[in-house]
Phi, psi and omega in degrees: 000141173214147172220153181243128180242130179253131173242102185267089179279185184291324189236350177218135170263126180240142166237139184228136180255138175242140178262187192296342176274356185083010179281145170290113183248353182198132181217127176246140176226144176221125181284148178234139185268146174258130178255144186235073181295333179228139179311124180096344176281150176221115181231162180214142176287114181297326175292322175297326178289316178298317181297318178299330181286312179306313181288321174293323168296327178287320177301318184284321177302331173289348186250337181281148182269142177079170179297144175269127183279331171202163171240127185237144183230127166237163186200166173302149186254185181056196182076187183220116177243088191274137171232159179268187193289348176264005179084011183267149179301147170259001181167190182283157172288134169265128196269171177297332182259026174278143183242021181288343182253029177295335176296320179291320173303312180298319175297313174301323177294314181289334173280345180093356178294328179299313186290321177300317179300319186296335187287344172250338191248338179070019183223129176288149179292140182214153182291344183261006175274151186306319185293327171291311181293319175300314176305315183293318184287334175300318184279320193254336185208067175292336177292330182290321181297321178294331182271357183257140175256336177211151176250110181255174165255188182295319175303310180299319181297310176299322176301320181289329177288334178276328195241335189084003185255133179266117188197168176223151172281155178309322185290323171296329182275356187292317183245136004257359194259358185267132166275117189290340180288327179251350180052046177219155174305142188246115171298333176298315176295315178303318183285330175303323186266009187057033187242032178298331181292343186268359182309317187298341184272352191272124181283167186290129173282136180243140180267195186294336188276352193220033185265005189242137177221162176273147181288127183286154181309311178306311182287324180304314176306315182291322187268349181078028185231156178290142179301142181090351172309125176308129180249120185257119176272106180271168174299159184298174199293329184287328175288306174304322184294317179301307177312307174304330176276353175102004179277088189228005179235155182301133178097345176281147184237156181218138174238120179265121180257073186228208176309320166250151162273114181245111175254120191219148179237143174275138183226148178274351179208153179287147177257094179265006181253344182281194176301136186281075175216152180087187174231153176236137192231124174294130180222166178308115177077009174174212185222158182241122177263109192236157175226082181274108184287158172283332185240118184220252177303329176297332171301316177296320181291320177301320181296319179296313176298317181303320181265001182064042187254151180292330184180183185302319183301320177297320184294315181299328183287320183288324178298327181297342179280353178260141172294153173306144184092347178048044182050042176079011176269119178257153182221126168262116188270040187268069192265350181293138169295343174276005181082223172222153186245333177215154354284013170220166184240119177200110177293341180270358181305143177214153177285168180192143159262142184231139180084012179295139176207179185298341181291341191264148180236184183297328179289333174284322175306309185297318178293323183293320179294314176293323174298317180307316181295319177300315178301323173308308177306315174307314185295320177291323174299310179300323181289332179306327184072009180256131169285125182235154186246353180201163176223132178250126183241148178205185190095170189299327179297331183292352175280355178266111173303318179296322181292318186293317175303315182300309184304318182291319185290316182296317182280333185079016187246149166293135176246124182256137173249152178281150172275356173284148174285331185224100193276323177299318170302322177295318176300318179292332169297321182291314179302316181298317175307313184289317181301321182266009174089005182272351174211150188296311179196176190295325181300312170304319180296318181291319177308322186276321193250348178274133186229126182239153177278175177296137187296141169265119183258151187291147178240153174298144184192195188271016186266013186310308183253016180305314183290318180296320175298320181296317182291324179290323176289326182289314183298324176289321178294324189296337172297339179265343181314304181303318179299318181298320175300326178287320182300319178292326171306319182283341174274359174102003174262099181266008191278335195247358183278164176289141172234000000 
């Protein structure tokens, strides 16, 4: 047996080959660029993403032994990837972290629409979700909508290139138009957002029983695989990554330390009565309560540029030179121009260093950045309302022993890391096994194929009041966010102020 699984992230596409034991035997990666033609916008060339998928799969296919039983795909979620009736792009993809529609989100929030929608959908409103982007396009680029026949996400786009079929996984379809009680698109939600006209653009959601289609001859030629090879549309990346980390049962938690910090907990039913924050995703056999931030790994890259460091490893080494608490320097890591969406929603949110003085050096700044991001993870765990006994982490940040230690000490939880190089692809592999009949369900597949390293356990330290202090500092800073937005408007950046 052999399988190839793709994880198409925001900045890197990965393809992984697995042998009959489930071991990673080949990995190929290719970077994909994100363009920002206007401050706050985030776009991607759809053809470039497809080319990266084709090249990485072809690289891996040349290295695996024996016939490939299936090709499974997971990818970044949300955003709008518009195609015409022939399945061709009608422009660039508008991504999950795009902020052009923050004024729309602000209006829905202030009018109560966002709150009412959460009671059906379980997901808070965010500028990178399809309802906001489609509303913006209706006002600013109606011609593109007229030329478009379907609004896909990245996973649906890749699946369409591979199979010729226009569809979406239930996880991708979950926000913002699905009634989670029926797991179907809701006309009531469409009406709430004034998007009845967009119903024609919504692709068919497919559940766990209908996620397989055959590889087309054209795609087969590009990938170096036989035509008809089963292609499995796995849940989108944050759900597949939870599976790949082994978070498959209610109460288990996973933290993705990647482009986004995504803290997520598995649940057997949707919570539509709690605070209207986070997203709720339909997954095989249950739901995923997830808190994907707008600012995560990009904050670390920003800090590396700020401090003149070559990369994240150097940031960790510098931070290790500072004592815990960074000598009283605090950092609010809300650096996205779109504000923040979890565990609170505010398009005006902005980051800050607080308490800085001549006593602080580069090492304290590095430490404060990592501590601020860690406190966001703790904030998301608290917002989930779920009592967890452990946290499984993955993503590029999990390579930092200092950061993993910091996460364990601040959250008070044992933290496990995956033994896999690519955890999202592992999750797609598990789903692929189930979809092709090689495993009974995702839990059984995870029990057999997920491998974890020894836990990092919390140690007593100086972080006892750190979370409480963080919340107090954020509350105080939030009072200044509207004024800062007005200052940006006066400086000529009209993208982020209230209108």
